[in-house]
VOBA-1610 file (N, C-alpha, C; in pm, whole numbers, padded with zeros to 5 digits, always signed):
BEGIN
Met+01723-04381+01707Met+01633-04294+01634Met+01642-04152+01684Pro+01667-04060+01584Pro+01681-03919+01617Pro+01555-03864+01693Asn+01581-03769+01775Asn+01469-03701+01848Asn+01426-03583+01761Arg+01342-03608+01665Arg+01295-03506+01577Arg+01142-03488+01578Pro+01093-03368+01565Pro+00948-03359+01553Pro+00898-03432+01431Arg+00782-03492+01443Arg+00724-03567+01337Arg+00642-03477+01247Arg+00649-03503+01113Arg+00567-03434+01017Arg+00433-03511+01010Leu+00336-03446+00954Leu+00208-03510+00927Leu+00223-03607+00810Lys+00187-03731+00829Lys+00198-03829+00730Lys+00098-03795+00611Glu+00142-03807+00489Glu+00057-03787+00375Glu+00019-03645+00348Phe+00065-03547+00430Phe+00036-03409+00409Phe+00146-03352+00316Pro+00107-03287+00207Pro+00204-03247+00106Pro+00286-03119+00150Tyr+00245-03043+00247Tyr+00315-02920+00282Tyr+00338-02824+00165Lys+00238-02820+00078Lys+00239-02730-00040Lys+00106-02659-00054Gly+00112-02548-00115Gly-00013-02480-00157Gly-00048-02369-00061Phe-00177-02334-00059Phe-00234-02218+00013Phe-00258-02261+00157Val-00146-02281+00229Val-00153-02324+00365Val-00079-02227+00455Thr-00121-02213+00581Thr-00053-02129+00677Thr+00014-02212+00778Tyr+00131-02185+00816Tyr+00212-02269+00913Tyr+00262-02172+01025Phe+00257-02224+01143Phe+00326-02168+01261Phe+00445-02261+01296Leu+00566-02201+01284Leu+00694-02275+01294Leu+00774-02223+01409Thr+00845-02315+01473Thr+00953-02279+01571Thr+01067-02365+01532Ile+01179-02289+01509Ile+01303-02355+01462Ile+01412-02314+01566Cys+01478-02414+01629Cys+01566-02390+01744Cys+01712-02415+01693Thr+01797-02336+01757Thr+01940-02352+01727Thr+01995-02475+01797Asp+02103-02532+01747Asp+02169-02647+01805Asp+02228-02614+01938Lys+02196-02694+02034Lys+02248-02679+02175Lys+02216-02537+02232His+02109-02479+02179His+02063-02353+02229His+02165-02242+02217Val+02251-02253+02112Val+02349-02146+02089Val+02270-02009+02068Arg+02318-01911+02126Arg+02253-01775+02118Arg+02302-01703+01991Ala+02273-01764+01873Ala+02322-01714+01750Ala+02265-01572+01719Phe+02144-01547+01752Phe+02081-01421+01713Phe+02107-01298+01802Glu+02194-01322+01896Glu+02251-01209+01975Glu+02354-01136+01889Asp+02407-01205+01789Asp+02489-01146+01686Asp+02394-01072+01588Leu+02381-00939+01602Leu+02282-00868+01525Leu+02308-00869+01380Asp+02439-00859+01340Asp+02477-00863+01200Asp+02428-00996+01135Phe+02454-01106+01205Phe+02417-01234+01154Phe+02266-01247+01150Ala+02199-01196+01256Ala+02053-01206+01265Ala+01982-01127+01151Arg+02031-01007+01131Arg+01980-00929+01016Arg+02002-00994+00883Trp+02120-01054+00864Trp+02149-01127+00744Trp+02049-01247+00729Ala+02028-01317+00837Ala+01942-01436+00834Ala+01797-01394+00804Ile+01753-01279+00858Ile+01620-01229+00827Ile+01613-01198+00678Ala+01712-01129+00628Ala+01710-01096+00483Ala+01704-01218+00395Gln+01775-01322+00440Gln+01776-01453+00366Gln+01631-01516+00377Leu+01575-01513+00495Leu+01437-01567+00506Leu+01338-01499+00417Leu+01347-01365+00419Leu+01251-01289+00335Leu+01273-01319+00182Lys+01401-01326+00147Lys+01429-01360+00006Lys+01385-01500-00028Gln+01405-01601+00054Gln+01366-01739+00023Gln+01211-01750+00025Cys+01144-01677+00114Cys+01000-01676+00121Cys+00940-01617-00014Ala+00991-01508-00057Ala+00950-01443-00176Ala+00968-01535-00295Ala+01086-01598-00299Ala+01120-01686-00417Ala+01025-01809-00413Arg+00977-01857-00304Arg+00892-01965-00294Arg+00747-01941-00273Asp+00713-01813-00290Asp+00573-01758-00285Asp+00507-01780-00150Phe+00581-01733-00049Phe+00522-01735+00090Phe+00516-01589+00137Glu+00406-01558+00205Glu+00401-01434+00279Glu+00454-01467+00418Val+00529-01376+00477Val+00580-01393+00614Val+00482-01305+00702Ser+00384-01365+00749Ser+00280-01295+00827Ser+00337-01240+00960Ala+00431-01314+01022Ala+00498-01264+01142Ala+00628-01349+01157Tyr+00735-01274+01206Tyr+00853-01349+01241Tyr+00918-01287+01364Cys+00986-01362+01439Cys+01063-01318+01549Cys+01183-01402+01576Phe+01295-01343+01574Phe+01423-01409+01600Phe+01462-01387+01745Met+01446-01488+01828Met+01489-01481+01962Met+01639-01522+01972Pro+01707-01512+02084Pro+01852-01549+02085Pro+01879-01689+02037Asp+01794-01788+02069Asp+01830-01926+02031Asp+01720-02000+01958His+01625-01923+01906His+01514-01984+01823His+01444-01879+01741Val+01367-01927+01646Val+01298-01840+01557Val+01148-01889+01551His+01057-01794+01556His+00912-01816+01538His+00873-01757+01406Leu+00795-01837+01331Leu+00752-01786+01196Leu+00606-01816+01187Leu+00531-01733+01119Leu+00398-01756+01073Leu+00404-01723+00917Val+00398-01829+00840Val+00411-01809+00701Val+00291-01867+00627Arg+00253-01806+00516Arg+00126-01849+00444Arg+00166-01864+00291Gly+00132-01979+00245Gly+00160-02006+00101Gly+00060-01914+00017Arg+00116-01860-00090Arg+00037-01773-00178Arg+00008-01831-00314Ser+00044-01958-00331Ser+00021-02023-00454Ser+00018-02176-00438Glu-00023-02247-00540Glu-00022-02395-00535Glu+00122-02451-00522Thr+00212-02375-00565Thr+00351-02421-00565Thr+00431-02379-00438Ala+00374-02310-00351Ala+00443-02273-00229Ala+00471-02402-00150Asp+00605-02429-00133Asp+00645-02552-00078Asp+00721-02534+00050Leu+00667-02565+00165Leu+00729-02541+00292Leu+00859-02616+00307Arg+00856-02742+00271Arg+00983-02821+00283Arg+01100-02759+00205Ser+01072-02712+00086Ser+01173-02651+00006Ser+01227-02515+00078Leu+01128-02444+00127Leu+01163-02312+00193Leu+01251-02346+00310Ile+01212-02436+00399Ile+01293-02462+00527Ile+01432-02517+00488Leu+01436-02609+00393Leu+01561-02674+00353Leu+01656-02565+00297Ser+01606-02480+00206Ser+01692-02379+00147Ser+01739-02275+00254Trp+01647-02229+00333Trp+01682-02125+00433Trp+01780-02184+00538Asn+01747-02300+00591Asn+01837-02363+00692Asn+01973-02395+00633Thr+01981-02435+00507Thr+02112-02466+00446Thr+02189-02338+00434Arg+02130-02234+00378Arg+02202-02107+00359Arg+02256-02049+00493Thr+02167-02040+00592Thr+02205-01982+00719Thr+02302-02067+00793Gly+02275-02199+00783Gly+02365-02298+00852Gly+02506-02286+00791Tyr+02519-02275+00668Tyr+02646-02264+00598Tyr+02719-02139+00649Glu+02648-02028+00645Glu+02712-01899+00684Glu+02752-01901+00824Trp+02670-01961+00917Trp+02703-01968+01060Trp+02831-02054+01076Arg+02835-02167+01006Arg+02952-02253+01016Arg+03083-02184+00963Arg+03065-02106+00858Arg+03180-02033+00806Arg+03235-01933+00902Arg+03138-01865+00987Arg+03180-01764+01072Arg+03221-01824+01212His+03160-01937+01253His+03187-01984+01390His+03229-02126+01399Gln+03242-02200+01291Gln+03294-02337+01287Gln+03203-02425+01377Ser+03076-02399+01378Ser+02987-02487+01456Ser+02850-02491+01383Arg+02766-02585+01429Arg+02641-02608+01367Arg+02537-02506+01420Leu+02447-02460+01334Leu+02349-02362+01374Leu+02222-02419+01424Trp+02163-02510+01342Trp+02033-02556+01371Trp+02023-02692+01434Gln+01931-02712+01522Gln+01914-02850+01566Gln+01832-02922+01455Gln+01836-03058+01463Gln+01767-03131+01361Gln+01618-03119+01375Gly+01552-03096+01265Gly+01406-03083+01261Gly+01361-02949+01306His+01228-02930+01303His+01162-02807+01350His+01023-02847+01391Phe+00961-02753+01455Phe+00822-02774+01498Phe+00729-02698+01405Asp+00628-02759+01360Asp+00529-02688+01273Asp+00393-02726+01317Arg+00308-02629+01290Arg+00162-02648+01318Arg+00093-02596+01187Val+00017-02679+01128Val-00067-02638+01012Val-00187-02574+01067Leu-00210-02446+01032Leu-00332-02371+01081Leu-00450-02415+01006Arg-00560-02416+01077Arg-00690-02443+01020Arg-00775-02323+01024Glu-00887-02324+00962Glu-00981-02206+00954Glu-01016-02155+01095Arg-01034-02242+01190Arg-01081-02208+01321Arg-00966-02150+01411Asp-00845-02167+01371Asp-00729-02118+01448Asp-00727-01964+01448Asp-00679-01911+01559Asp-00674-01764+01579Asp-00541-01708+01508Phe-00546-01688+01380Phe-00437-01642+01305Phe-00371-01519+01365Phe-00447-01417+01399Phe-00394-01291+01451Phe-00346-01313+01597Gly-00402-01402+01670Gly-00361-01433+01803Gly-00223-01496+01797Ile-00202-01583+01703Ile-00068-01646+01685Ile+00034-01543+01640Ala-00003-01458+01548Ala+00088-01349+01505Ala+00123-01261+01624Arg+00022-01222+01704Arg+00058-01140+01827Arg+00150-01216+01918Tyr+00130-01340+01941Tyr+00210-01424+02023Tyr+00362-01417+01979Ile+00385-01431+01843Ile+00509-01424+01786Ile+00574-01285+01815Leu+00499-01180+01780Leu+00557-01043+01797Leu+00574-01001+01943Met+00498-01059+02027Met+00508-01025+02175Met+00619-01114+02248Asn+00670-01208+02174Asn+00769-01301+02242Asn+00888-01226+02305Pro+00946-01129+02243Pro+01058-01064+02304Pro+01015-00976+02427Val+00892-00925+02428Val+00849-00854+02542Val+00824-00946+02660Glu+00767-01064+02633Glu+00743-01159+02742Glu+00878-01212+02794Ala+00983-01219+02709Ala+01108-01266+02757Ala+01196-01150+02815Gly+01147-01029+02817Gly+01219-00925+02876Gly+01330-00864+02787Leu+01324-00888+02653Leu+01418-00839+02561Leu+01382-00703+02507Ala+01258-00667+02523Ala+01209-00538+02470Ala+01094-00492+02561Lys+01072-00356+02574Lys+00954-00311+02650Lys+00834-00311+02562Arg+00851-00287+02429Arg+00737-00281+02339Arg+00773-00373+02216Ala+00683-00447+02159Ala+00710-00530+02047Ala+00763-00449+01932Glu+00710-00330+01913Glu+00753-00242+01801Glu+00900-00204+01799Asp+00959-00216+01924Asp+01096-00172+01945Asp+01197-00286+01919Tyr+01151-00413+01909Tyr+01241-00521+01898Tyr+01291-00528+01752Pro+01423-00526+01729Pro+01477-00516+01594Pro+01470-00643+01506Leu+01444-00755+01569Leu+01446-00878+01499Leu+01314-00948+01481Ser+01206-00865+01461Ser+01074-00923+01436Ser+01013-00832+01335Gly+00908-00885+01269Gly+00836-00809+01169Gly+00732-00890+01103Thr+00692-00838+00987Thr+00583-00893+00901Thr+00601-00843+00761Thr+00556-00923+00665Thr+00554-00867+00528Thr+00412-00857+00475Gly+00316-00910+00545Gly+00178-00908+00503Gly+00086-00803+00571Tyr+00142-00746+00676Tyr+00064-00655+00755Tyr+00168-00556+00821Ser+00108-00454+00893Ser+00204-00379+00976Ser+00201-00434+01116Ile+00305-00417+01188Ile+00305-00464+01331Ile+00196-00406+01409Arg+00165-00278+01389Arg+00051-00215+01464Arg-00077-00283+01425Gln-00102-00320+01299Gln-00227-00387+01267Gln-00237-00524+01348Ile-00132-00595+01348Ile-00135-00721+01422Ile-00152-00703+01570Leu-00082-00612+01634Leu-00088-00593+01781Leu-00216-00526+01825Tyr-00255-00430+01752Tyr-00368-00345+01801Tyr-00489-00347+01714Asp-00502-00435+01619Asp-00618-00437+01532Asp-00645-00308+01461Glu-00537-00236+01420Glu-00559-00108+01355Glu-00569-00131+01205Trp-00692-00126+01159Trp-00720-00150+01016Trp-00762-00020+00964
//
């Protein structure tokens, strides 16, 4: 039996739902140290999210994994479709460039509830490179961002 994170049984993964995701590379390959590929993968993520009606509330591409906070903006926002499409596109391109697999099987997801600290999770995602010593300030890290807010709003509650 494969070692995969389990999905919630009977949960549709569609609609006006917010998810905190962690997607890891296969064998911890440091794929996103390749900045050209990382920027291309981010562009693909944003394109796929827009096409499937998701807001990307926060994202961060670390060397060997990605953190995402995405929020469905319609009844048809389908997380499974989003992940399948994005992983397929990025995996294909990585294999074309490097003749190896990009993603480990499965991903980790958490369905956020009303009581969850949405902005705390978004801050955690954006601060990840600072905590890992990859940047001195979250604003300076080139592989993170948001489409629903500004980074300063998330980090410093600047409304």
